[in-house]
C-alpha positions in Angstrom: -113.7 -146.1 57.7 -111.4 -144.0 55.4 -108.8 -143.3 58.2 -108.6 -147.0 59.0 -107.7 -147.7 55.4 -105.1 -144.9 55.6 -103.4 -146.6 58.6 -103.2 -149.8 56.6 -103.7 -152.1 59.6 -104.7 -155.1 57.5 -102.6 -154.6 54.4 -101.1 -157.9 53.2 -97.5 -158.5 54.1 -96.3 -159.0 50.6 -98.0 -155.9 49.4 -96.2 -154.0 52.2 -92.8 -155.4 51.2 -93.3 -154.5 47.6 -95.0 -151.1 47.9 -93.0 -149.8 50.9 -89.8 -151.5 49.7 -90.1 -149.6 46.4 -90.3 -146.2 48.2 -87.5 -147.2 50.6 -85.1 -148.1 47.8 -86.1 -145.2 45.5 -85.5 -142.6 48.2 -82.4 -144.4 49.5 -80.8 -144.4 46.1 -81.7 -140.7 45.7 -80.5 -139.8 49.2 -77.2 -141.8 49.3 -75.3 -139.7 46.7 -76.1 -136.5 48.5 -74.8 -137.9 51.8 -71.5 -139.0 50.3 -71.0 -135.8 48.2 -71.3 -133.9 51.5 -68.8 -136.3 53.1 -66.4 -135.9 50.1 -66.6 -132.0 50.3 -65.9 -131.8 54.0 -63.1 -134.4 53.7 -61.4 -132.4 50.9 -62.0 -128.9 52.2 -61.3 -129.3 55.9 -58.3 -130.8 57.8 -58.4 -134.3 59.2 -58.6 -132.8 62.7 -61.6 -130.6 61.8 -63.4 -133.6 60.3 -62.7 -135.5 63.6 -64.0 -132.6 65.7 -67.3 -132.2 63.7 -68.2 -135.9 63.7 -67.1 -136.4 67.3 -69.3 -133.5 68.5 -72.1 -134.9 66.4 -71.6 -138.4 67.9 -71.5 -136.9 71.4 -74.8 -135.1 70.9 -76.2 -138.3 69.5 -75.3 -140.2 72.6 -76.7 -137.7 75.1 -79.9 -137.4 73.0 -80.5 -141.0 74.2 -81.2 -139.7 77.6 -83.7 -137.3 76.2 -85.4 -140.2 74.4 -85.7 -142.3 77.7 -86.6 -145.3 75.5 -90.0 -143.8 74.9 -89.6 -143.4 71.1 -89.1 -147.1 70.5 -91.8 -147.9 73.1 -94.1 -145.7 71.1 -93.2 -147.5 67.9 -93.8 -150.9 69.6 -97.2 -150.2 71.1 -98.8 -148.0 68.4 -99.1 -150.8 65.8 -100.4 -153.2 68.5 -103.1 -150.7 69.6 -103.9 -149.9 66.0 -104.4 -153.6 65.1 -106.5 -154.1 68.3 -108.5 -150.9 67.5 -107.8 -149.3 70.9 -107.4 -145.9 69.4 -107.7 -143.9 72.7 -104.5 -145.7 73.8 -102.8 -144.5 70.6 -103.6 -140.9 71.4 -102.9 -141.2 75.1 -99.4 -142.7 74.9 -98.5 -140.3 72.0 -99.3 -137.2 74.0 -97.7 -138.4 77.2 -94.5 -139.4 75.3 -94.2 -135.9 73.7 -94.7 -134.1 77.0 -92.0 -136.1 78.8 -89.6 -135.7 76.0 -90.1 -131.9 75.6 -89.1 -131.4 79.3 -86.0 -133.4 78.9 -85.0 -131.5 75.7 -84.9 -128.3 77.6 -82.9 -129.7 80.5 -80.3 -131.5 78.4 -79.7 -128.7 75.8 -79.3 -126.2 78.7 -76.7 -128.4 80.4 -74.8 -128.9 77.0 -74.6 -125.1 76.5 -73.3 -124.4 80.1 -70.7 -127.2 79.8 -69.5 -126.2 76.3 -66.2 -124.6 77.5 -65.1 -127.5 79.6 -66.0 -130.0 76.9 -64.1 -128.1 74.2 -60.9 -127.9 76.3 -60.9 -131.2 78.3 -62.8 -133.6 76.1 -62.5 -132.5 72.4 -59.0 -131.0 73.0 -59.9 -128.0 70.8 -60.8 -124.6 72.4 -62.0 -123.5 69.0 -64.8 -126.1 69.1 -66.8 -124.2 71.8 -68.7 -122.4 69.0 -69.5 -125.7 67.3 -70.7 -127.3 70.6 -73.0 -124.3 71.2 -74.5 -124.6 67.7 -75.1 -128.2 68.3 -77.2 -127.2 71.4 -79.7 -125.9 68.8 -79.3 -129.0 66.7 -80.0 -131.2 69.7 -83.2 -129.3 70.6 -84.5 -129.1 67.0 -83.6 -132.7 66.0 -85.9 -134.1 68.7 -88.9 -132.4 67.1 -88.0 -134.4 63.9 -87.7 -137.6 65.9 -91.1 -137.2 67.6 -92.9 -137.0 64.3 -90.7 -139.6 62.7 -91.5 -142.1 65.4 -95.2 -141.8 64.7 -94.7 -142.3 60.9 -92.4 -145.3 61.6 -95.0 -146.9 63.8 -97.7 -146.6 61.1 -95.3 -147.6 58.4 -95.8 -144.3 56.6 -92.7 -145.0 54.5 -93.2 -142.3 51.8 -93.5 -139.3 54.1 -90.7 -140.5 56.4 -88.2 -140.8 53.5 -89.4 -137.7 51.8 -88.3 -135.7 54.8 -84.9 -137.5 54.7 -84.6 -136.6 51.1 -85.3 -132.9 51.9 -82.8 -133.1 54.8 -79.9 -134.4 52.7 -80.4 -132.1 49.7 -80.9 -129.0 51.8 -77.6 -129.8 53.6 -75.9 -130.5 50.3 -77.3 -127.2 48.8 -75.9 -125.1 51.6 -72.6 -127.0 51.6 -72.2 -126.3 47.9 -73.1 -122.6 48.4 -70.4 -122.2 51.1 -67.9 -124.2 49.0 -68.5 -122.2 45.8 -68.5 -118.9 47.8 -65.0 -119.9 49.2 -66.4 -119.5 52.7 -66.4 -123.2 53.6 -65.4 -123.5 57.3 -66.3 -125.9 60.1 -68.7 -123.3 61.5 -70.5 -122.8 58.2 -70.8 -126.5 57.7 -72.4 -126.8 61.1 -74.9 -124.1 60.1 -75.8 -126.2 57.0 -76.8 -129.0 59.4 -78.9 -126.6 61.5 -80.8 -125.3 58.5 -81.9 -128.7 57.3 -83.3 -129.5 60.8 -85.4 -126.4 60.8 -86.8 -127.0 57.4 -87.5 -130.6 58.3 -89.5 -129.5 61.3 -91.7 -127.3 59.2 -92.2 -130.1 56.6 -93.0 -132.7 59.4 -95.6 -130.4 61.0 -97.3 -129.7 57.7 -97.5 -133.4 56.7 -98.4 -134.6 60.2 -101.3 -132.1 60.6 -102.6 -132.8 57.1 -102.4 -136.6 57.5 -103.3 -137.3 61.1 -105.0 -134.2 62.6 -108.5 -135.5 61.7 -107.7 -138.9 63.1 -106.3 -137.6 66.4 -109.4 -135.3 67.0 -111.6 -138.4 66.6 -109.7 -140.4 69.2 -109.9 -139.5 72.9 -107.2 -138.8 75.5 -107.8 -141.1 78.5 -105.2 -141.1 81.2 -104.8 -144.7 82.5 -102.2 -145.5 85.1 -101.9 -149.1 84.0 -101.3 -148.0 80.4 -98.7 -145.5 81.4 -97.0 -148.0 83.7 -96.8 -150.6 80.8 -95.4 -147.9 78.5 -92.7 -146.8 81.0 -91.7 -150.4 81.9 -91.0 -151.2 78.2 -89.3 -147.9 77.7 -87.0 -148.4 80.7 -85.7 -151.6 79.2 -85.4 -150.1 75.8 -83.6 -147.1 77.3 -80.8 -149.2 78.6 -80.7 -151.3 75.4 -80.8 -148.4 73.0 -78.0 -146.6 74.9 -75.8 -149.7 74.4 -76.8 -150.1 70.8 -75.9 -146.5 69.8 -72.8 -146.5 71.9 -71.5 -149.4 69.8 -71.5 -147.1 66.8 -70.0 -144.1 68.7 -67.8 -145.4 71.5 -64.7 -145.7 69.3 -65.3 -142.2 67.8 -65.5 -140.8 71.3 -62.4 -142.7 72.6 -60.5 -141.5 69.5 -61.2 -137.8 70.2 -60.6 -138.0 73.9 -57.5 -140.2 74.1 -56.0 -140.0 70.6 -57.1 -136.4 69.7 -58.9 -134.9 66.7 -56.8 -136.3 63.9 -57.3 -139.9 64.9 -61.0 -139.1 65.3 -61.0 -137.8 61.7 -59.6 -141.1 60.4 -62.1 -143.0 62.4 -65.0 -140.9 61.1 -64.2 -141.7 57.5 -63.4 -145.3 58.2 -66.9 -145.6 59.7 -68.4 -143.9 56.6 -66.6 -146.3 54.3 -67.6 -149.3 56.3 -71.3 -148.3 56.4 -71.7 -147.9 52.7 -73.5 -151.2 52.5 -76.4 -149.5 54.3 -77.6 -148.0 51.0 -78.9 -151.5 50.2 -79.5 -153.1 53.6 -81.1 -150.4 55.8 -84.3 -149.9 53.8 -85.1 -153.6 54.4 -84.1 -153.5 58.1 -86.2 -150.4 58.7 -89.3 -152.4 57.9 -88.4 -155.5 60.1 -89.5 -154.0 63.4 -93.1 -152.8 62.6 -93.8 -155.8 60.3 -92.4 -158.4 62.8 -94.5 -156.8 65.5 -97.6 -157.0 63.4 -97.0 -160.7 62.4 -96.3 -161.6 66.1 -99.4 -159.8 67.3 -101.5 -161.6 64.6 -99.7 -164.9 65.5 -98.9 -165.5 61.9 -95.9 -167.8 62.5 -95.7 -169.1 58.9 -95.1 -165.7 57.4 -92.7 -164.7 60.2 -90.6 -167.8 59.4 -90.7 -167.1 55.7 -89.6 -163.5 56.4 -86.7 -164.6 58.7 -85.4 -167.1 56.2 -85.5 -164.7 53.3 -83.6 -162.1 55.3 -80.9 -164.5 56.4 -80.6 -166.1 53.0 -80.2 -163.0 50.8 -78.7 -160.4 53.2 -76.0 -162.7 54.3 -74.8 -163.2 50.7 -75.1 -159.5 50.1 -72.9 -158.9 53.2 -70.2 -161.2 51.9 -70.3 -159.6 48.4 -69.8 -156.1 49.9 -67.1 -157.3 52.3 -65.0 -158.6 49.3 -65.5 -155.4 47.5 -63.8 -153.6 50.4 -61.0 -156.3 50.4 -60.3 -155.9 46.7 -60.9 -152.2 46.1 -60.6 -150.6 49.6 -57.7 -148.1 48.8 -59.3 -147.1 45.5 -62.7 -146.4 47.2 -61.1 -144.4 50.0 -59.1 -142.2 47.7 -62.0 -141.7 45.2 -64.2 -140.5 48.1 -61.9 -138.8 50.5 -58.5 -138.3 48.9 -55.1 -139.6 49.8 -55.0 -137.9 53.2 -57.6 -140.3 54.4 -55.7 -143.4 53.1 -55.4 -144.7 56.7 -59.1 -144.9 56.9 -59.0 -147.7 54.3 -56.4 -149.6 56.4 -58.9 -149.7 59.2 -61.7 -150.9 56.8 -59.5 -153.6 55.3 -59.2 -155.4 58.7 -62.9 -155.3 59.6 -64.5 -155.8 56.2 -64.4 -159.6 56.3 -66.7 -159.4 59.4 -69.3 -157.1 57.8 -71.8 -160.0 57.8 -71.9 -159.8 61.6 -73.3 -156.3 61.4 -76.1 -157.3 59.1 -77.0 -160.5 61.0 -77.0 -158.6 64.3 -79.3 -156.0 62.9 -81.8 -158.7 61.7 -81.7 -160.3 65.1 -82.0 -157.0 67.0 -85.2 -155.9 65.3 -86.8 -159.3 65.4 -86.1 -159.4 69.1 -87.7 -156.0 69.4 -90.8 -157.3 67.6 -91.0 -160.2 69.9 -90.9 -157.9 72.9 -87.7 -159.6 74.1 -86.3 -156.3 75.4 -84.8 -157.7 78.6 -82.8 -160.3 76.7 -81.7 -157.8 74.2 -80.5 -155.4 76.9 -78.4 -158.1 78.6 -76.7 -159.1 75.4 -76.0 -155.5 74.4 -74.5 -154.5 77.7 -72.3 -157.5 77.9 -70.9 -156.8 74.5 -70.5 -153.1 75.2 -68.7 -153.8 78.5 -66.2 -156.0 76.7 -65.7 -153.4 74.0 -65.1 -150.5 76.4 -62.6 -152.5 78.5 -60.6 -153.7 75.5 -60.5 -150.1 74.1 -59.1 -148.7 77.3 -56.6 -151.5 77.7 -55.3 -151.1 74.1 -55.0 -147.3 74.3 -54.1 -146.6 77.9 -52.0 -149.6 78.8 -50.4 -150.7 75.6 -50.6 -147.2 73.9 -51.9 -148.8 70.7 -53.6 -146.5 68.1 -56.9 -147.0 66.4 -56.2 -150.3 64.7 -56.4 -152.8 67.6 -59.4 -151.3 69.3 -61.3 -151.5 66.0 -60.2 -155.2 65.5 -61.5 -156.0 69.0 -64.9 -154.7 67.8 -65.1 -158.0 66.0 -65.2 -159.8 69.4 -68.3 -158.0 70.7 -70.0 -158.3 67.4 -69.5 -162.0 67.5 -71.0 -162.1 71.0 -74.0 -160.1 69.9 -74.5 -162.4 66.9 -74.3 -165.7 68.8 -76.6 -164.8 71.7 -79.2 -162.9 69.7 -79.4 -165.7 67.1 -80.0 -168.3 69.8 -83.0 -166.4 71.2 -84.5 -165.7 67.7 -84.0 -169.3 66.6 -85.5 -170.6 69.8 -88.7 -168.6 69.2 -88.9 -169.3 65.4 -86.6 -171.8 63.9 -84.3 -170.3 61.2 -83.5 -172.4 58.2 -80.2 -171.7 56.3 -79.8 -172.8 52.7 -76.2 -174.0 53.0 -75.9 -175.1 49.4 -77.0 -171.6 48.2 -74.5 -169.9 50.6 -71.6 -172.1 49.6 -72.2 -171.6 45.9 -72.4 -167.8 46.1 -69.5 -167.4 48.5 -67.3 -169.5 46.1 -68.2 -167.3 43.1 -67.6 -164.1 45.1 -64.3 -165.3 46.3 -63.0 -166.3 42.8 -64.2 -163.1 41.1 -62.7 -160.8 43.7 -59.4 -162.6 43.9 -59.0 -162.1 40.1 -59.9 -158.4 40.5 -57.4 -158.0 43.4 -54.5 -159.2 41.2 -55.3 -157.4 38.0 -56.4 -154.0 39.5 -52.8 -152.6 39.5 -52.9 -152.5 35.7 -55.8 -150.0 35.8 -55.9 -148.0 39.0 -53.5 -145.3 40.0 -53.3 -144.3 43.7 -53.2 -140.5 43.3 -55.6 -137.7 43.9 -55.2 -136.5 40.3 -56.6 -139.8 39.0 -59.7 -139.9 41.1 -62.1 -139.7 38.1 -60.0 -142.2 36.2 -60.2 -144.6 39.1 -64.0 -144.0 39.5 -64.6 -145.1 35.9 -62.7 -148.3 36.3 -64.4 -149.0 39.6 -67.8 -148.6 38.0 -66.8 -151.1 35.2 -65.5 -153.6 37.8 -68.7 -153.3 39.8 -70.9 -153.8 36.8 -69.0 -157.0 35.8 -69.1 -158.2 39.4 -72.8 -157.8 40.0 -73.7 -159.0 36.5 -71.9 -162.3 37.3 -73.8 -162.5 40.6 -77.1 -161.8 39.0 -76.5 -164.4 36.3 -75.5 -167.1 38.8 -78.5 -166.3 41.0 -81.1 -166.0 38.2 -83.1 -169.0 39.5 -82.9 -167.9 43.1 -84.2 -164.4 42.2 -87.2 -166.0 40.5 -87.8 -168.1 43.6 -87.5 -165.0 45.8 -90.3 -163.4 43.7 -92.4 -166.5 44.2 -91.8 -166.3 48.0 -93.0 -162.7 48.1 -96.1 -163.6 46.1 -96.7 -166.4 48.7 -96.7 -163.7 51.4 -99.3 -161.8 49.5 -101.8 -164.6 49.6 
C-alpha cells in the first residue's frame, strides 16, 4: 500500500544510510553556522554573567523536562519501528495517543510549579533576582517545547529525516533572525534574546502540526485505537527504565553547568557554557550519524540481521574514532584562536577548560555509539546501571572539589574524564558481548601518527600567523581556515584507499 511505502519499513540499510545521511549532513551544515552565530552574538553583546544565567536557566528547564517525558518518548521511538515492521498498526496508534495524553498532563503540572517557584529559584539558586522574568518566560518555553518533542519523536521513530531536520533549520534561522533584529535595533538584552527562543518554538509547533497532519493523518485514521493493558504495561515498563537512564544521560551534560551557577555563581556558569559550546563543535559531523543509530540498530536487531549490524558497528568505531582524535588535536593546537574568534577575549578561560578535556573527546563519541546500540538492543536496565554509577561519581567529585577544597571549574571538569571512562568501559563490554566489535588497529595507528605529526607542526608555527586580540578576529579566521584545509587535505590523501573501501562497505549493505 502507498502508506506502507511511505513508512519505509523495508528500505535497504545502505539506501537509508545514503539518502538519510545526505539530508542529515545537508541540514546540519546549514544549521550549524546559525547556531554558532547566535552564540557569538550573545557572547559579545551580553556579560559573562548574563550568558551564564541564560544557559543555566535553559539547562535547568531541560533537566526538569525529563520528568515530563517520563521516559515515554524514547519508549515510543523504540516500539514504533518494531510494531511497524511487524505490521501491528493498531499498537502504533494506541501507544502514540496514550503517550501524548500522559505527557500533556505532566506539562501543565510542571510548568505551573516552575512559575510559582520562580522567585525562590532566582534568588537562592541562580543568585540573580533579575532572572525571575527569564525563568517565567521559560515556563512558556517548557510548555511549548514539549509539543515539538511529541511530533519529533514520531518522525524519529519512522526515520522521517527530512521533515525532522527541516524544522530544526527553521528553528535556528528564526532565532537568528530575531537575534539580529534585536542586535541591529540596539535593543539586545537577555530578556529579548529569551523572547527570540520563544518565537522559534511557536513557529516550530505550527510547522510540525501542518507537516504531521499532511503526512500521517490519513494513516492514523486507517489504524484503530485498541486499549490493551498488556501493551500499556510493556510500554510503561520500558519507559520507567528509560526514564532513569535518560535523566542520568542528560544530567551528564548539565550537572556541571548547574553546579557552576549554584556554587560558583553566574560568571563561572558563563565560562562553562561557552566551554561546552566549544567542546561540542565536533557534533556538526558526528551527531547526524548518531541520530540514525538507534532506529536502524533497532530495525536490524528486530530482523535478526547480525551481519549488517556487525558491519555497521565496525564502520562506526573505525571512522568516528579517528574523527574524534582529529578534532581533539585541533582543539589542542588552535584552542585559544578558536575561542577568541567565536566568543572574544573575555571568554579566553573557556578555552583553558577545553584544552584539558580535548584529548578525551573520543570517549564522548564512543560512549554515544555504545549508548544507542544498547538502546537498540533493549538493554535499558544495563544502560541505566552504568549511567547512574558514573553520574554518582561525577556528582560526588564535583561537590568535593568545590565545597571541600574550594577548587574552581577546572578540576571538576577534569574529573568528568573519570566517569566518561567508566561509561566507555562498561558499555563497550556489553555491546561487544552481544556482537563482537573488530578494531582495525593498523588503520588507527597510521592515522593517529599522521594527525599527531601535523598538529605538532601547526602548534609550533602558529605564533608567526595568529594574533591573540579581538581586533584580529577576522585575520585569525582566515589563517585558521587555511590551516584546516591543509590538515584535512592531508588526512583525505592518506585515507584515499580507506574512503574507497568505506564506499564499498556501504554498497555491501545495500545488497
